[in-house]
C-alpha positions as CSV (number, residue, x, y, z in Angstrom):
1,M,14.9,-25.9,9.3
2,S,13.2,-26.1,5.9
3,Q,15.4,-26.1,2.9
4,N,13.9,-23.1,1.3
5,I,14.2,-20.9,4.4
6,I,17.9,-21.4,4.7
7,I,18.9,-19.8,1.5
8,L,17.0,-16.4,1.4
9,K,18.1,-14.6,-1.8
10,P,21.1,-13.9,-3.9
11,V,23.4,-11.0,-3.4
12,I,23.4,-8.9,-6.6
13,T,26.4,-6.4,-6.5
14,E,29.2,-5.7,-8.8
15,K,31.7,-7.5,-6.6
16,A,29.4,-10.7,-6.4
17,L,28.7,-10.7,-10.1
18,A,32.4,-10.5,-10.7
19,A,33.1,-13.5,-8.4
20,Q,30.4,-15.3,-10.2
21,Q,31.9,-14.8,-13.7
22,L,35.5,-15.2,-12.9
23,Q,35.8,-17.6,-9.9
24,D,32.6,-19.6,-9.9
25,K,31.6,-18.2,-6.6
26,Y,27.9,-17.5,-5.7
27,T,26.9,-15.2,-2.9
28,F,23.6,-15.6,-0.9
29,W,21.9,-14.0,2.1
30,V,21.2,-16.9,4.5
31,A,19.3,-17.2,7.8
32,P,21.6,-16.0,10.7
33,Q,21.4,-19.2,12.7
34,V,22.2,-21.9,10.2
35,S,25.6,-23.5,9.9
36,K,27.9,-24.3,6.9
37,N,26.7,-27.9,6.8
38,Q,23.1,-26.9,6.6
39,I,23.9,-24.3,3.9
40,T,25.7,-27.0,1.9
41,A,22.9,-29.4,2.2
42,S,20.3,-26.9,1.4
43,F,22.3,-25.5,-1.7
44,Q,22.8,-29.3,-2.9
45,A,18.9,-29.9,-2.4
46,V,17.8,-26.7,-4.3
47,F,20.3,-26.6,-7.2
48,G,21.6,-30.1,-7.5
49,I,25.2,-29.2,-7.3
50,K,27.6,-30.1,-4.5
51,P,29.5,-27.2,-3.5
52,L,33.4,-27.2,-3.0
53,S,33.4,-24.7,-0.2
54,V,31.3,-22.5,1.9
55,Q,32.4,-19.3,3.5
56,T,30.2,-17.3,5.8
57,T,30.3,-13.8,7.3
58,T,27.9,-12.2,9.9
59,L,27.2,-8.6,9.3
60,K,26.3,-6.7,12.3
61,G,23.2,-4.4,12.2
62,K,23.6,-0.7,12.1
63,F,22.3,1.7,14.8
64,K,19.9,4.3,13.3
65,T,18.5,7.4,15.0
66,N,15.2,8.7,14.6
67,W,16.0,12.4,14.6
68,K,12.4,13.5,15.6
69,T,12.2,11.4,18.7
70,R,16.0,11.0,19.2
71,K,15.7,7.3,19.9
72,T,18.0,4.8,18.4
73,T,17.0,1.5,16.8
74,Q,19.3,-1.4,15.7
75,K,18.8,-3.2,12.4
76,S,18.9,-6.9,12.6
77,D,22.2,-8.8,12.0
78,R,22.5,-10.7,8.6
79,K,24.6,-13.6,7.4
80,K,26.1,-13.9,3.9
81,A,27.3,-17.2,2.4
82,I,29.8,-17.3,-0.4
83,I,29.5,-20.6,-2.1
84,T,32.2,-22.0,-4.5
85,V,30.9,-24.5,-7.2
86,P,33.0,-26.7,-9.4
87,K,34.9,-25.0,-12.3
88,G,32.6,-24.5,-15.3
89,T,29.4,-25.0,-13.3
90,K,26.9,-22.3,-14.0
91,L,23.5,-21.7,-12.1
92,E,21.0,-20.8,-14.8
93,L,18.7,-19.2,-12.2
94,L,21.1,-16.5,-11.5
95,K,22.2,-15.7,-15.0
96,L,21.8,-11.9,-16.0
97,N,21.3,-10.7,-19.5
98,T,24.3,-8.3,-19.8
99,K,26.0,-7.1,-23.0
């Protein structure tokens, strides 16, 4: 798989931003079929930082009902990776201007 397709985009939530600032943990949406080794290699190639650990979780897609036709559809499953970087290391690409 290509390096730029493995890490899709960062997760921007209050919980993820707090983990970024306090624990040096960055959260990304990743492709569902990749392994932790592939995520580590991709992160190191893109950002130039070797991560200390990678934790992944798969979020199952929700079932939604179209109330006009009464048919259910399922959203696709998603995978989230929480990547821990060495203490004091910051990713400048994900820095938000907050006061």
